N, C-alpha and C positions, 0 to 999 in steps of 0.2 A: 540321581536316581530314582525318585519319586514322581521327577518331571517324567521322563524317559516311559515308566509305568505308567505314569495318566496318558500321553502320548499315541504310546500303545491301546489301551483300553480306549481312549476313539478309536482309533481306527479301526480295531477288529469292532466294533460298536455301529460305525460305518460303513461296514460290509457286512455286518449283520442282520439287516434292515430287514429282511422276511420276519414273516411272523413265524415261529418253530411251532405256536399251539394256534393251530386257524379257529379253533372251537372256541376258543379263550378271547376275554379282550384284548387288541393290543395295545399297551401302554406304551409309550418313547419311554417314559420315567423308568419305569419296570425292565426294560428294554436294557436299558444305560446301568442301572445296579445290576442287573446280570450279569451284562459284560466286566463289573467291578468285579465281580465276583460273588457277589450276593446269592440268598437261596432264592430260588423263582416261585417258589411254593407261598413263602414269606412275604414276598414283594406283591404277588396277584392278590395275598386275603390283606392286607394292608390297603391297597387298592380302591377292591370294591366297598369298603368302610363308608365312603357317601353312596352308596347306591342307593337308592328310597326303597327302602320298608313295602311289605303288602301283608295287609290283612286278613285274617286273622295271621296271627305271629305265635308262634312256640317257640320259648326258647324255657329248657330245664325241665320242661313240662307245665310251666307257666304258660296259659293260652291268655293273648290281649288280642280284644276284636277290634278296636280303632285303634288311631293315632293319639288319641284324646288319652285312653286310658294306660297307653304304655308312656306316655309321657308323666302322664299324674303317679305312676310308677317307678318310672325311674327319677321322678322330683326328691319321692321320700326316701330312695332311696340314699339319692345326694346329701340328704341332708338328717340323715341317720335315722328316719325313723322305721 
């Protein structure tokens, strides 16, 4: 039964290759996960995790002016300072 569901999922994915959200990124991995039943918003949130950051960047009220400043704060956070 699992193989049948996977095959149906694959067929459905191949039939739905046209992007349903043209203003958002077209990532075939996201499309595959959506075809498997995952939530599109969660998949796209993770998919943009590797997109380059732009500075100045505001994260919860804290402003980082440069990549180096952000990296230093991240380093301190990870090391428990």
